[in-house]
C-alpha positions in Angstrom: 8.1 -30.7 24.8 9.6 -27.8 27.5 7.1 -28.9 29.9 8.3 -32.4 29.9 11.6 -31.2 30.1 11.0 -29.0 33.1 9.6 -32.3 34.9 12.2 -34.4 34.1 14.7 -32.0 35.5 12.9 -31.5 38.6 13.0 -35.5 38.7 16.9 -35.7 38.4 18.5 -32.7 39.3 19.1 -30.4 42.4 16.6 -27.4 42.5 18.4 -24.1 41.4 19.7 -21.9 44.0 17.7 -18.5 44.2 19.3 -15.7 42.2 19.0 -12.4 44.5 20.2 -9.1 42.6 21.1 -6.3 44.9 19.5 -3.1 44.3 21.8 0.1 43.3 24.5 -2.1 42.2 23.3 -1.9 38.3 25.5 -1.6 35.4 25.3 1.6 33.2 24.4 -0.1 30.2 23.8 -3.5 28.9 24.2 -4.8 25.4 22.5 -8.2 24.3 22.6 -9.8 21.2 22.5 -13.4 20.0 25.3 -15.4 18.4 25.6 -15.6 14.8 24.2 -18.1 12.1 25.3 -21.4 12.9 26.6 -24.3 10.9 26.3 -26.9 13.6 26.6 -27.2 17.3 30.3 -26.4 17.3 30.6 -23.7 14.6 29.2 -20.6 13.1 28.8 -20.7 9.1 30.3 -18.5 6.9 27.4 -15.9 7.3 27.7 -16.2 11.1 31.6 -15.6 10.7 31.0 -12.5 8.6 28.5 -11.2 11.1 31.2 -11.5 13.8 33.3 -9.4 11.6 30.7 -6.7 10.7 29.9 -6.3 14.2 33.3 -5.6 14.8 33.7 -2.9 12.2 30.1 -1.4 12.2 29.2 -1.5 16.0 31.5 -3.1 18.7 35.1 -3.2 17.6 37.6 -0.4 18.5 37.4 2.5 16.1 33.9 1.2 14.7 31.9 3.4 12.8 28.8 3.6 14.8 29.8 2.7 18.5 26.7 1.8 20.7 28.5 2.0 24.1 26.6 5.2 25.0 28.1 8.3 26.5 31.5 6.9 27.6 32.2 5.1 24.1 34.1 2.0 25.3 33.0 -1.4 26.6 34.0 -2.7 30.2 33.3 -6.4 29.6 32.2 -8.9 27.0 30.4 -11.9 28.1 29.5 -15.2 26.3 28.1 -18.5 27.0 28.4 -21.3 24.2 30.9 -21.7 21.5 28.4 -19.9 18.8 28.6 -16.7 21.1 32.3 -16.9 21.6 33.2 -17.3 18.1 30.5 -14.2 17.5 32.0 -11.9 20.1 35.6 -12.7 20.2 36.7 -10.6 17.3 34.9 -7.4 18.9 36.7 -8.0 22.3 40.0 -8.5 20.9 40.0 -5.4 19.0 39.7 -3.7 22.3 42.5 -6.3 23.8 39.9 -7.4 26.1 39.2 -11.0 27.2 35.6 -12.4 26.7 34.2 -13.5 30.2 32.6 -17.1 29.8 29.9 -18.7 31.5 30.9 -21.6 29.8 27.9 -24.3 28.5 29.6 -26.7 25.6 28.1 -29.2 23.6 28.5 -32.8 24.3 27.8 -35.8 21.9 24.5 -37.2 22.4 23.6 -35.4 25.5 20.0 -34.7 26.7 18.3 -31.6 25.9 17.0 -31.5 29.4 20.5 -31.5 31.0 21.8 -28.9 28.3 19.3 -26.5 29.1 19.6 -27.1 33.0 23.3 -25.8 32.7 22.2 -22.8 30.3 19.6 -21.9 33.0 22.3 -22.1 35.7 24.9 -20.1 33.7 22.5 -17.5 32.6 21.5 -17.0 36.5 25.3 -16.9 37.1 26.0 -14.3 34.5 23.3 -12.1 35.4 24.4 -12.0 38.8 28.0 -11.4 38.2 26.9 -8.3 35.8 24.3 -6.8 38.1 26.6 -7.0 41.4 30.0 -6.2 40.2 29.8 -4.0 37.0 28.1 -0.8 38.8 27.8 1.7 36.2 29.9 0.0 33.5 29.0 -0.9 29.9 28.6 -4.8 29.5 28.2 -6.5 26.2 26.5 -10.4 26.3 26.5 -12.3 23.6 23.9 -15.1 24.4 21.9 -18.1 23.4 18.6 -16.6 22.1 16.0 -18.7 24.4 18.0 -17.7 27.4 17.5 -14.1 26.4 13.7 -14.2 26.2 11.5 -17.1 25.5 7.8 -17.4 26.8 7.8 -21.4 26.4 10.9 -21.9 28.6 9.5 -19.4 31.3 6.5 -21.3 31.5 8.2 -24.5 31.8 10.2 -23.3 34.8 7.6 -21.3 36.7 9.3 -20.9 39.9 12.6 -19.9 38.5 14.3 -16.9 36.4 15.9 -18.4 33.6 16.2 -15.6 31.0 17.9 -12.3 30.9 14.7 -10.9 30.1 13.6 -12.0 33.8 16.8 -11.5 35.5 17.1 -8.0 34.4 13.6 -7.2 35.1 12.5 -6.4 31.6 9.4 -8.1 32.2 8.2 -5.3 33.7 8.5 -3.3 30.3 5.4 -3.9 27.9 7.3 -3.2 24.7 10.1 -5.7 25.6 9.2 -9.2 23.5 8.5 -12.1 25.4 10.3 -14.2 23.0 13.4 -13.8 20.8 12.4 -15.1 17.5 14.6 -18.1 16.0 14.8 -16.6 12.6 16.8 -13.3 13.9 20.3 -13.0 14.6 20.2 -9.4 13.9 19.2 -7.2 16.8 20.8 -5.6 19.9 18.8 -5.3 23.1 20.3 -2.2 24.7 19.4 -1.8 28.2 20.3 1.5 30.2 20.4 1.8 34.0 20.6 5.3 36.3 21.5 5.3 39.8 20.2 1.6 40.1 16.8 2.3 38.2 16.1 0.9 34.6 15.9 4.2 32.7 15.7 2.8 29.0 15.1 0.0 26.7 15.7 -0.2 23.1 15.8 -2.7 20.1 18.3 -1.8 17.1 18.3 -3.8 14.1 21.9 -4.5 12.8 22.7 -3.0 9.3 25.8 -3.3 7.3 27.7 -1.7 4.2 30.1 -3.1 1.8 32.0 -5.7 2.4 29.6 -6.9 4.7 26.2 -5.8 2.9 25.1 -9.5 2.1 24.9 -10.1 6.1 21.2 -10.8 7.0 19.2 -7.7 8.0 15.8 -9.2 8.2 13.0 -7.6 10.3 12.1 -8.9 13.8 10.3 -12.3 13.6 10.5 -12.3 10.0 13.0 -15.2 8.4 15.9 -14.5 6.4 16.9 -16.4 3.4 20.4 -18.4 4.4 22.8 -20.7 2.5 22.6 -24.3 3.1 25.4 -24.5 5.3 23.6 -22.2 7.6 20.6 -24.5 8.1 22.1 -27.3 10.1 22.7 -27.5 14.0 20.6 -26.7 17.1 21.4 -24.4 20.1 20.6 -27.2 22.2 23.0 -29.9 21.2 
């Protein structure tokens, strides 16, 4: 399906501009996470909303019990790309009285998957360039669409382009970094550290929550969680 999608894009839209990332202008830490569980193309389901609040109190918000921002202890920017990612990260950003920087891709009625993927590709490239060039030494949080974090099939469909954060942040040079972010996982962070322009550390951290958010799923990597019916609808690409 993705191979056909890529072929149709090449016939119908301009070729992507090359993305060049400057050496030595890297952020200090990038924290990547997927949006919360979805109800449909426009909103999170109740579990996803609960995850957004749980993340604020546990990991990402001002005064959180287990801040993951590294030695500096504070974030410098929050990035998002879709309505789902904005809804997830907005409470955490608001707690710091910070805006969410949107590389916006919005759903449209009856849109083609190829066109939506094209827009996600472009905006992911733009966001990665912005983070690498303009946030030197800073701590950046990126709530993102999971196929554009890491997806082996998407990479194969666009062999001449870098279309995932895994590629754009050179994580494909680290054997331990998964090639695909599973569709069943909403509950992990990818944390990337840089020092003096060098990528020095990568870690995967599973989100775990205590009361009152103890029912927010914390399933293992590549293992599905049991979700209520209102969380089963919706697709990232529509």
